KEKE-3310 file (N, C-alpha, C; in steps of 0.2 Angstrom, whole numbers, plus 5000, padded with zeros to 4 digits):
npx = (5094:5098:5104:5110:5121:5121:5117:5125:5138:5134:5134:5147:5149:5144:5150:5163:5160:5159:5170:5180:5174:5177:5171:5167:5164:5168:5164:5171:5168:5155:5140:5132:5124:5119:5108:5106:5119:5122:5123:5133:5140:5145:5153:5147:5149:5158:5154:5147:5136:5125:5123:5108:5110:5104:5101:5087:5073:5065:5069:5069:5065:5066:5059:5049:5041:5027:5019:5008:4998:4983:4981:4987:5003:5010:5031:5041:5043:5036:5032:5017:5000:4992:4996:4998:4988:4981:4988:4988:4968:4972:4977:4970:4962:4968:4967:4962:4972:4983:4980:4983:4992:5002:4997:5002:5015:5016:5014:5006:5010:5015:5034:5036:5045:5051:5057:5066:5063:5048:5045:5049:5041:5026:5030:5031:5018:5010:5004:5013:5011:4997:4993:5001:5002:4997:5001:4995:5002:5012:5028:5031:5033:5044:5053:5051:5055:5071:5076:5075:5088:5096:5098:5099:5094:5093:5100:5094:5095:5095:5088:5093:5098:5090:5080:5074:5063:5069:5081:5095:5108:5104:5103:5100:5091:5076:5062:5062:5045:5030:5020:5020:5019:5019:5024:5019:5022:5027:5039:5057:5070:5089:5094:5100:5109:5105:5110:5107:5103:5096:5091:5083:5076:5068:5052:5041:5032:5033:5038:5040:5045:5043:5045:5036:5039:5044:5050:5061:5075:5087:5100:5111:5121:5129:5136:5154:5154:5140:5139:5149:5143:5134:5138:5141:5131:5127)
npy = (5365:5372:5384:5374:5369:5355:5349:5354:5343:5331:5329:5328:5319:5307:5311:5308:5294:5287:5290:5284:5270:5267:5272:5284:5302:5315:5321:5329:5338:5345:5350:5359:5375:5376:5377:5371:5363:5345:5335:5324:5312:5297:5285:5269:5258:5265:5273:5290:5295:5308:5312:5315:5321:5322:5325:5318:5310:5321:5334:5347:5347:5348:5362:5377:5393:5403:5414:5426:5438:5445:5430:5415:5407:5393:5393:5385:5372:5354:5355:5343:5342:5341:5344:5357:5361:5357:5366:5380:5376:5378:5390:5400:5399:5412:5424:5435:5437:5437:5448:5456:5459:5460:5475:5483:5482:5493:5487:5477:5463:5448:5441:5453:5466:5476:5488:5483:5488:5488:5477:5469:5474:5472:5458:5459:5462:5449:5449:5441:5427:5422:5420:5410:5389:5372:5359:5343:5329:5318:5309:5310:5326:5329:5319:5322:5338:5334:5327:5334:5344:5332:5323:5308:5302:5299:5300:5298:5301:5290:5282:5278:5272:5278:5278:5292:5286:5286:5273:5273:5269:5256:5250:5241:5245:5256:5265:5283:5286:5293:5299:5318:5336:5351:5365:5380:5399:5415:5423:5432:5438:5440:5456:5469:5484:5500:5512:5523:5519:5514:5498:5483:5471:5455:5448:5435:5421:5406:5390:5374:5359:5344:5327:5316:5304:5285:5274:5262:5257:5245:5248:5259:5274:5279:5266:5259:5244:5243:5248:5242:5230:5234:5236:5222:5219:5228)
npz = (5576:5581:5595:5603:5615:5621:5609:5602:5607:5604:5592:5588:5595:5588:5577:5581:5583:5572:5564:5573:5569:5556:5546:5541:5535:5523:5533:5548:5557:5568:5562:5570:5573:5560:5546:5533:5533:5532:5548:5549:5540:5531:5522:5515:5505:5494:5489:5498:5510:5517:5532:5546:5562:5578:5599:5604:5604:5603:5599:5590:5570:5554:5547:5544:5535:5535:5523:5523:5521:5512:5514:5518:5514:5512:5515:5501:5494:5488:5502:5507:5499:5509:5520:5519:5518:5531:5540:5534:5537:5551:5556:5549:5560:5565:5563:5568:5579:5573:5563:5576:5579:5570:5567:5578:5578:5564:5552:5537:5535:5535:5530:5539:5545:5559:5571:5584:5597:5594:5594:5603:5612:5607:5612:5627:5629:5627:5615:5605:5610:5606:5595:5590:5588:5587:5575:5571:5564:5554:5553:5540:5535:5540:5535:5521:5522:5523:5513:5501:5505:5501:5515:5520:5530:5548:5564:5580:5597:5607:5601:5590:5570:5556:5542:5526:5520:5509:5503:5501:5505:5507:5520:5535:5541:5550:5543:5547:5557:5563:5572:5571:5581:5573:5578:5574:5578:5578:5576:5578:5569:5573:5579:5568:5566:5560:5548:5553:5567:5572:5580:5569:5565:5560:5558:5555:5552:5559:5555:5567:5566:5578:5584:5589:5596:5596:5595:5592:5582:5574:5575:5578:5578:5587:5594:5590:5587:5585:5572:5563:5565:5558:5547:5539:5537:5525)
capx = (5095:5098:5109:5110:5126:5121:5116:5132:5142:5132:5136:5153:5152:5144:5156:5169:5162:5161:5179:5183:5173:5181:5170:5167:5164:5173:5164:5172:5166:5150:5136:5131:5116:5117:5101:5108:5121:5123:5129:5139:5141:5147:5154:5144:5156:5161:5147:5145:5128:5123:5117:5103:5111:5098:5100:5084:5068:5060:5071:5069:5067:5063:5058:5048:5037:5022:5017:5000:4993:4976:4980:4991:5003:5017:5033:5046:5042:5042:5027:5011:4995:4990:5000:4999:4982:4981:4993:4982:4967:4975:4979:4965:4960:4975:4969:4962:4978:4986:4983:4982:5001:5006:4994:5005:5021:5017:5014:5003:5010:5023:5035:5038:5053:5053:5061:5068:5059:5043:5045:5048:5037:5022:5029:5026:5011:5008:5002:5013:5005:4991:4998:5006:4997:5001:4996:4997:5006:5013:5035:5033:5036:5051:5055:5051:5063:5077:5075:5075:5092:5098:5100:5091:5097:5091:5103:5091:5098:5093:5084:5093:5101:5083:5080:5067:5058:5075:5086:5099:5115:5103:5104:5095:5086:5068:5061:5057:5040:5025:5017:5024:5017:5022:5022:5017:5022:5029:5049:5059:5076:5094:5093:5102:5108:5104:5114:5104:5107:5087:5088:5078:5072:5061:5047:5040:5029:5041:5035:5047:5042:5045:5043:5033:5042:5046:5054:5072:5082:5090:5109:5115:5130:5134:5143:5156:5150:5132:5140:5155:5138:5125:5141:5141:5123:5127)
capy = (5360:5381:5385:5368:5365:5347:5344:5350:5342:5323:5326:5327:5313:5303:5310:5302:5286:5286:5288:5278:5265:5268:5274:5292:5304:5320:5328:5329:5343:5347:5358:5364:5376:5377:5374:5371:5360:5337:5334:5318:5307:5290:5281:5262:5255:5269:5282:5295:5295:5311:5312:5321:5318:5324:5323:5315:5312:5327:5340:5352:5344:5353:5367:5380:5395:5406:5423:5432:5444:5441:5423:5411:5403:5386:5392:5379:5367:5351:5350:5338:5348:5340:5347:5365:5362:5358:5371:5386:5377:5379:5400:5402:5405:5414:5429:5439:5440:5438:5457:5461:5458:5467:5485:5483:5483:5495:5477:5474:5454:5443:5440:5460:5470:5484:5492:5478:5488:5486:5469:5465:5477:5468:5451:5457:5465:5446:5448:5434:5419:5421:5415:5400:5386:5365:5357:5335:5327:5310:5310:5312:5332:5330:5314:5327:5339:5331:5323:5340:5342:5327:5319:5302:5294:5302:5297:5299:5297:5288:5277:5275:5275:5279:5280:5296:5284:5283:5271:5273:5261:5250:5249:5236:5251:5257:5270:5286:5284:5290:5308:5323:5343:5358:5371:5387:5402:5419:5423:5438:5438:5444:5461:5475:5491:5503:5518:5526:5520:5509:5492:5482:5466:5455:5443:5429:5417:5403:5382:5368:5350:5341:5321:5313:5300:5280:5270:5262:5255:5240:5250:5266:5276:5280:5261:5255:5238:5242:5252:5237:5224:5237:5237:5218:5216:5226)
capz = (5579:5588:5597:5610:5618:5622:5604:5595:5608:5603:5585:5588:5595:5584:5574:5580:5581:5561:5565:5576:5566:5548:5539:5541:5528:5522:5539:5554:5566:5568:5557:5572:5570:5551:5542:5527:5531:5537:5550:5547:5532:5531:5518:5512:5498:5494:5494:5504:5512:5524:5541:5552:5568:5582:5603:5608:5598:5606:5594:5584:5565:5550:5546:5536:5536:5530:5521:5527:5520:5516:5515:5519:5510:5517:5511:5500:5488:5493:5507:5505:5502:5516:5525:5517:5517:5539:5543:5533:5539:5556:5555:5548:5567:5570:5560:5572:5582:5569:5563:5582:5580:5564:5568:5584:5577:5560:5547:5534:5531:5537:5535:5541:5549:5563:5579:5591:5603:5595:5595:5610:5618:5607:5617:5632:5632:5624:5606:5601:5612:5603:5585:5594:5586:5586:5567:5572:5558:5553:5551:5533:5535:5540:5529:5515:5525:5525:5507:5498:5504:5498:5518:5516:5536:5553:5569:5581:5602:5610:5597:5585:5565:5555:5535:5530:5516:5504:5507:5495:5502:5508:5523:5535:5546:5547:5542:5553:5556:5567:5573:5577:5582:5571:5579:5571:5581:5578:5580:5573:5568:5577:5576:5563:5569:5551:5547:5559:5576:5576:5578:5570:5567:5552:5561:5556:5555:5558:5554:5565:5568:5581:5581:5596:5596:5607:5591:5593:5577:5578:5573:5580:5575:5595:5596:5584:5588:5581:5565:5564:5565:5552:5538:5538:5534:5519)
cpx = (5097:5100:5105:5118:5126:5121:5122:5135:5140:5132:5143:5154:5148:5148:5163:5168:5162:5166:5183:5180:5175:5176:5162:5167:5168:5171:5167:5173:5156:5142:5132:5123:5114:5111:5104:5113:5122:5126:5136:5135:5142:5150:5154:5147:5156:5159:5146:5137:5128:5120:5114:5105:5104:5100:5096:5078:5064:5065:5067:5067:5063:5059:5056:5043:5033:5021:5012:4998:4987:4972:4983:4992:5014:5025:5041:5040:5042:5034:5019:5006:4990:4991:5000:4993:4978:4982:4987:4975:4967:4975:4976:4960:4960:4971:4969:4968:4982:4989:4983:4990:5004:5003:4999:5008:5020:5015:5008:5002:5017:5026:5034:5045:5050:5055:5061:5061:5053:5041:5040:5043:5028:5024:5027:5019:5007:5003:5008:5012:4999:4989:5000:4998:5001:4998:4999:4999:5009:5024:5033:5034:5042:5055:5057:5059:5070:5079:5077:5079:5099:5103:5094:5093:5097:5097:5098:5094:5096:5088:5088:5097:5091:5084:5073:5065:5062:5080:5093:5109:5112:5104:5099:5092:5079:5068:5058:5047:5036:5023:5021:5019:5020:5022:5023:5019:5026:5036:5052:5067:5080:5091:5100:5102:5107:5108:5111:5103:5102:5091:5083:5077:5069:5059:5043:5035:5031:5034:5042:5041:5044:5043:5039:5032:5044:5049:5060:5074:5082:5096:5104:5121:5132:5137:5143:5153:5144:5137:5142:5147:5132:5132:5142:5134:5121:5127)
cpy = (5368:5382:5379:5367:5357:5345:5345:5345:5331:5322:5324:5321:5306:5302:5307:5295:5283:5284:5283:5270:5265:5270:5279:5294:5311:5325:5328:5332:5343:5352:5364:5370:5380:5373:5369:5364:5355:5337:5331:5316:5303:5287:5272:5263:5259:5277:5285:5297:5302:5309:5317:5320:5326:5321:5318:5317:5319:5335:5341:5350:5346:5356:5372:5386:5399:5411:5420:5437:5446:5434:5420:5407:5399:5389:5387:5378:5360:5347:5347:5344:5345:5342:5354:5364:5362:5363:5377:5385:5380:5386:5403:5407:5408:5423:5435:5445:5441:5447:5461:5464:5463:5472:5486:5487:5488:5490:5476:5466:5453:5439:5450:5460:5479:5487:5487:5481:5488:5480:5466:5469:5472:5458:5452:5461:5458:5444:5442:5428:5419:5418:5411:5398:5381:5361:5348:5332:5322:5315:5315:5318:5332:5325:5322:5331:5340:5329:5329:5345:5336:5322:5313:5298:5301:5297:5302:5300:5293:5281:5275:5279:5276:5279:5285:5293:5285:5279:5269:5267:5255:5245:5245:5239:5254:5265:5275:5287:5286:5298:5313:5328:5346:5361:5378:5395:5408:5421:5427:5433:5439:5451:5466:5479:5495:5510:5525:5529:5515:5501:5487:5475:5460:5450:5442:5424:5409:5394:5376:5363:5347:5335:5319:5305:5292:5274:5268:5257:5252:5240:5257:5269:5281:5278:5263:5249:5239:5246:5245:5232:5228:5237:5229:5215:5219:5224)
cpz = (5584:5591:5604:5609:5617:5613:5598:5598:5605:5594:5584:5589:5593:5575:5571:5584:5576:5561:5564:5569:5558:5543:5539:5537:5527:5528:5544:5561:5561:5563:5562:5571:5563:5550:5537:5525:5533:5542:5552:5542:5537:5522:5519:5506:5493:5493:5500:5505:5518:5528:5546:5558:5573:5589:5604:5600:5598:5601:5589:5575:5560:5552:5541:5539:5533:5532:5522:5526:5522:5517:5517:5514:5513:5509:5508:5499:5492:5496:5502:5504:5508:5523:5524:5521:5528:5541:5542:5536:5548:5557:5556:5555:5570:5566:5563:5575:5580:5565:5567:5582:5572:5566:5575:5582:5568:5553:5546:5537:5535:5528:5532:5547:5552:5568:5582:5595:5603:5598:5600:5615:5616:5611:5623:5632:5627:5619:5601:5604:5608:5597:5586:5591:5586:5580:5567:5564:5556:5550:5541:5529:5535:5538:5524:5516:5523:5517:5502:5498:5502:5508:5520:5524:5541:5561:5576:5592:5606:5609:5593:5574:5560:5545:5532:5522:5508:5507:5502:5495:5506:5513:5530:5544:5546:5547:5548:5552:5561:5568:5576:5578:5576:5571:5573:5577:5576:5580:5575:5572:5572:5575:5575:5565:5563:5553:5552:5567:5576:5577:5578:5568:5563:5556:5556:5557:5552:5561:5558:5567:5572:5583:5589:5595:5602:5602:5590:5585:5582:5576:5575:5579:5586:5599:5588:5582:5582:5574:5563:5561:5558:5547:5536:5535:5526:5513)
residu = (MET:GLY:CYS:ASN:THR:GLY:GLY:PHE:GLU:PHE:GLU:GLN:GLN:VAL:ILE:ASP:THR:LEU:ILE:ALA:ALA:GLY:VAL:CYS:GLY:THR:ILE:THR:GLU:GLY:ALA:GLY:ALA:SER:ALA:ALA:ASP:ALA:ASP:ALA:ASP:MET:MET:VAL:ASN:GLY:VAL:ARG:HIS:LEU:ILE:GLU:VAL:LYS:LYS:ASP:ALA:PHE:ALA:GLN:MET:GLY:GLY:THR:SER:LEU:LYS:PHE:ASP:SER:ASP:PHE:GLU:VAL:VAL:GLY:LYS:GLY:VAL:ARG:THR:GLU:THR:VAL:GLU:ALA:ILE:CYS:ALA:GLU:MET:ASP:GLY:LYS:ARG:GLU:ALA:ILE:LYS:SER:LEU:LEU:ASP:TYR:ILE:GLY:ALA:ASP:SER:PHE:PRO:ALA:SER:CYS:GLU:LYS:LYS:VAL:TRP:ASP:ALA:ALA:ARG:ASP:GLU:GLY:LEU:LEU:VAL:PRO:VAL:ASN:THR:ILE:VAL:GLN:GLN:ASP:ALA:GLU:PHE:ILE:CYS:GLU:HIS:TYR:ARG:LYS:LYS:GLY:ILE:ASN:TYR:ILE:GLN:ILE:GLY:GLY:ALA:GLY:LEU:PHE:HIS:MET:GLY:GLU:ASN:PRO:ALA:SER:LEU:PRO:ILE:PRO:LYS:LEU:GLU:GLY:ALA:ILE:ASN:LEU:GLU:VAL:ARG:ALA:GLY:ARG:SER:GLY:SER:ARG:LYS:GLY:LYS:ASP:GLY:VAL:GLU:ARG:VAL:SER:GLY:GLY:LEU:ARG:VAL:GLN:GLY:ARG:LEU:GLN:PHE:ASP:GLY:LYS:SER:ASN:TYR:THR:LEU:GLU:SER:ILE:GLU:SER:ILE:LYS:GLU:MET:MET:LYS:GLU:VAL)
# end
């Protein structure tokens, strides 16, 4: 979710509501910026189920990265072939922009390492923006991303609770569906100072999903009453 204080607060709101409804699992604090952990969980018929929590439908959801030397490679298993092909086809038109950025930071491929001041200078020179693009896909990219982590449910603020293609708890809720934008951009990690005192960063091509969404579930984890009504249907 990135460093989004409002998002962290919403995670805790959902967890507190699950606790008050008597169905919370073992997670009593939100995962925050962790990309590896579920944000919440709930117990249904004695079985624990993991939940991803997003403040709203336009929050970043799911992600991966690209490798590039002479060609592009999507990092991570399980991404659909058509999605890989769409990303690589779109990025093929960005080769010159990518090579210009690599030349500037003194690297041959992505991911790359360089001095922080060099990356910042490349940003100030406007070399990052031409690399960035948007690839339109559907919500299955997001569903795949979380299912690989064992997360089958997602709570979206204002929209409610959805399953992501698998519904092991048999909850009476819809599947997450709709169009998404895959935002591809050149980004860097936090800086780290070496023994020589020079700050260095790792730069790469990041892919983040953002749902373009106006759907609504019949149940939400933002309401104790809604949770209890949903559990009656299970």
